[in-house]
C-alpha positions as CSV (number, residue, x, y, z in Angstrom):
1,M,-0.1,0.1,-0.1
2,E,1.2,3.4,-0.9
3,I,1.2,5.7,2.1
4,S,-0.2,9.1,1.9
5,L,-1.5,9.4,5.6
6,K,0.0,8.6,8.8
7,I,-2.4,8.6,11.3
8,R,-2.0,8.9,15.2
9,A,-4.5,6.9,16.8
10,G,-5.2,5.8,20.5
11,F,-7.7,6.1,23.4
12,D,-7.9,6.9,27.0
13,I,-10.8,5.2,28.7
14,T,-11.8,5.1,32.3
15,F,-14.2,2.8,34.1
16,D,-15.4,3.5,37.6
17,C,-16.6,-0.1,38.8
18,C,-18.4,-0.4,42.2
19,Q,-17.3,-3.9,42.3
20,D,-15.1,-6.6,40.0
21,N,-16.7,-6.7,36.6
22,P,-15.8,-9.2,33.7
23,I,-15.4,-7.0,30.7
24,V,-14.8,-7.7,27.0
25,L,-12.8,-4.9,25.1
26,M,-12.9,-4.7,21.3
27,L,-10.0,-1.9,20.9
28,S,-7.3,-3.7,19.0
29,V,-6.4,-2.9,15.3
30,H,-7.8,-5.5,13.2
31,P,-5.3,-8.2,12.1
32,S,-5.9,-7.3,8.2
33,R,-4.5,-4.2,9.1
34,R,-1.5,-5.1,11.3
35,T,0.9,-4.7,8.3
36,D,0.0,-1.1,8.3
37,L,1.2,-0.4,11.8
38,L,4.0,2.1,12.0
39,T,4.6,1.6,15.9
40,D,3.8,-1.1,18.2
41,H,0.0,-1.3,19.3
42,R,-0.3,-2.0,22.9
43,I,-3.2,-1.8,25.3
44,S,-1.9,-0.4,28.7
45,F,-3.9,-0.6,32.3
46,S,-3.5,1.8,35.2
47,K,-4.0,-1.3,37.5
48,A,-2.4,-5.0,37.1
49,V,-5.1,-6.9,35.5
50,A,-4.9,-10.5,33.8
51,I,-6.1,-10.3,30.1
52,R,-6.6,-12.9,27.6
53,N,-7.2,-12.2,24.0
54,Y,-9.5,-14.2,21.4
55,C,-10.7,-13.9,17.7
56,D,-14.7,-13.6,17.3
57,A,-16.4,-14.7,14.3
58,F,-15.5,-11.7,12.4
59,G,-11.8,-12.0,13.1
60,N,-11.8,-9.0,15.5
61,I,-9.3,-9.4,18.5
62,C,-11.2,-9.2,21.7
63,T,-9.6,-8.6,25.0
64,R,-11.2,-10.4,28.2
65,L,-10.5,-9.3,31.7
66,V,-12.0,-8.4,35.0
67,A,-12.0,-4.8,35.9
68,P,-11.1,-4.4,39.6
69,R,-13.2,-2.2,41.8
70,G,-12.6,1.5,41.8
71,L,-11.1,3.3,38.6
72,L,-9.4,1.5,35.9
73,E,-7.7,3.5,32.8
74,I,-7.2,1.9,29.8
75,R,-4.7,3.6,27.1
76,S,-3.3,3.0,23.8
77,D,-1.2,5.4,21.4
78,F,0.0,4.3,17.8
79,M,0.8,5.3,14.3
80,I,-1.0,3.6,11.3
81,A,-0.3,4.1,7.6
82,H,-3.5,4.6,5.3
83,S,-3.5,5.3,1.7
84,G,-6.1,8.1,2.0
85,Q,-8.0,6.8,-0.8
86,P,-11.8,7.1,-0.7
87,D,-13.9,4.2,-0.6
88,E,-14.7,2.6,-4.0
89,V,-17.5,3.7,-5.9
90,A,-19.4,1.1,-8.3
91,P,-22.6,2.6,-9.3
92,F,-23.4,-0.2,-11.7
93,A,-22.7,-3.1,-9.0
94,Q,-25.4,-5.6,-9.6
95,Q,-27.7,-7.2,-7.1
96,S,-27.8,-11.2,-6.8
97,E,-30.9,-13.1,-6.5
98,I,-31.5,-14.6,-3.0
99,D,-31.0,-18.1,-4.5
100,Q,-27.4,-16.9,-5.9
101,L,-26.1,-15.5,-2.6
102,P,-23.3,-17.2,-0.9
103,D,-24.3,-19.3,2.2
104,G,-22.5,-17.0,4.4
105,A,-24.4,-14.0,3.3
106,L,-27.9,-15.3,4.1
107,S,-27.7,-14.5,7.9
108,Y,-27.4,-10.9,6.9
109,L,-31.0,-11.0,5.4
110,L,-32.4,-11.6,8.9
111,G,-34.2,-9.3,11.4
112,S,-32.2,-8.9,14.6
113,R,-32.6,-7.2,17.9
114,Y,-31.9,-3.7,16.5
115,C,-32.9,-4.2,13.0
116,D,-36.4,-5.2,13.4
117,T,-37.3,-5.6,9.5
118,E,-40.7,-7.1,10.2
119,K,-42.0,-3.5,11.2
120,L,-40.2,-1.9,8.3
121,S,-40.8,-4.3,5.4
122,D,-44.0,-2.8,3.9
123,L,-42.4,0.8,4.3
124,A,-39.2,-0.1,2.6
125,W,-40.9,-1.6,-0.3
126,S,-43.0,1.5,-0.6
127,L,-40.2,3.8,-0.5
128,F,-37.5,1.8,-2.5
129,G,-39.5,-0.6,-4.7
130,A,-39.2,1.5,-7.7
131,T,-35.7,2.2,-7.4
132,P,-33.0,0.5,-9.6
133,E,-31.7,-2.8,-7.9
134,G,-28.1,-3.0,-6.8
135,W,-25.8,0.0,-6.0
136,R,-28.3,2.7,-6.7
137,R,-31.2,1.3,-4.3
138,V,-28.5,1.0,-1.4
139,Q,-27.5,4.6,-2.3
140,A,-31.2,5.5,-2.5
141,I,-31.7,3.9,1.2
142,C,-28.3,5.9,2.5
143,D,-29.6,9.0,1.2
144,Y,-33.0,8.7,2.8
145,V,-31.6,7.7,6.1
146,H,-29.2,10.5,6.0
147,N,-32.0,13.1,5.3
148,H,-34.6,11.4,7.7
149,I,-32.6,11.4,11.1
150,E,-31.3,14.3,12.8
151,F,-27.8,13.5,14.4
152,G,-27.1,14.6,18.1
153,Y,-25.2,13.1,21.0
154,Q,-28.3,14.4,23.3
155,H,-30.3,11.5,21.3
156,A,-28.2,8.7,22.2
157,R,-30.4,5.8,23.6
158,G,-28.8,2.2,24.0
159,D,-32.1,0.3,23.3
160,R,-33.5,2.3,20.2
161,I,-34.3,-0.2,17.3
162,A,-34.5,0.7,13.6
163,S,-38.3,1.4,13.4
164,E,-38.1,3.5,16.5
165,A,-35.3,5.5,14.9
166,H,-37.4,6.0,11.8
167,A,-40.5,7.1,14.0
168,E,-38.5,9.5,16.2
169,R,-36.4,10.9,13.5
170,V,-33.3,11.5,15.8
171,G,-30.2,9.3,16.9
172,V,-26.5,9.0,16.8
173,C,-24.3,7.0,14.3
174,R,-25.6,3.6,15.4
175,D,-29.3,4.5,14.8
176,F,-28.3,5.6,11.1
177,A,-26.8,2.3,10.5
178,H,-29.5,0.2,12.2
179,L,-32.2,1.8,9.8
180,A,-29.9,1.5,6.7
181,I,-29.3,-2.1,7.4
182,A,-32.8,-2.9,8.2
183,F,-34.2,-1.2,4.9
184,C,-31.2,-3.1,3.0
185,R,-32.5,-6.6,4.4
186,C,-36.0,-5.8,3.7
187,M,-35.2,-5.2,0.0
188,N,-33.2,-8.5,0.1
189,I,-29.7,-6.9,0.2
190,P,-27.5,-8.6,2.7
191,A,-26.2,-6.0,5.0
192,R,-24.1,-5.9,8.4
193,Y,-22.9,-3.6,11.0
194,C,-19.4,-2.4,11.4
195,T,-18.0,-0.1,14.0
196,G,-14.8,1.9,14.4
197,Y,-13.4,5.2,15.6
198,L,-11.7,8.1,14.1
199,G,-9.5,10.6,15.6
200,D,-9.4,14.3,15.2
201,I,-8.4,14.2,11.4
202,G,-10.8,16.7,10.1
203,V,-14.0,14.6,10.4
204,P,-17.0,16.0,12.3
205,T,-17.6,13.5,14.7
206,P,-15.1,11.2,16.5
207,M,-17.2,7.9,16.4
208,R,-18.4,6.0,13.4
209,A,-21.0,3.3,12.9
210,A,-21.2,2.0,9.3
211,F,-23.2,-0.7,7.6
212,T,-21.7,-2.8,4.6
213,A,-23.8,-4.1,2.0
214,V,-22.8,-7.5,0.8
215,R,-22.7,-8.2,-2.7
216,G,-21.5,-11.8,-4.1
217,G,-19.9,-12.6,-0.9
218,Q,-17.6,-9.4,-1.0
219,C,-18.2,-6.8,1.7
């Protein structure tokens, strides 16, 4: 990868626990980006804690520990390279028929706790049924969600589901992603949720949630 950006990334998170609490952290660089690291990536703790890493079903590195009672600070500071290139745009990408989808993509058509497709299916087809299939339909969904929901940290709520985000018309990054995913799944487009963070590099908000529409097994 040709380097055009050197990004300093990291975090400083503090937990204040009233008792010992088991915690799973998802704060490590994904293994696919390890070769882009320009410095060591280590997670440090303000107290001595035993940690154990494992890989989840998506290849993310998860860190297990028991946070002791009181304050626990968790830090990391590292440099990583990035090409600086924007996401690929493929406006003529086609949509596969359901029976042609890879087996592994089928689960991303199903409703879930936050993406309640059964409540949104009729609405989705009324809004997007006449749009061209494939990339342009996904783009229409994204544009609709972007214009329909008002972003604001004060609107954050941990139990808001996609249909509620649509009805309330407010939310944070995760609510945008959940609604877009639900609409895509209603339209027989496999989609999944991805999350990550961005530092102060010219973006308006530090946290980003996104969804990925899966086409032909590629995402």
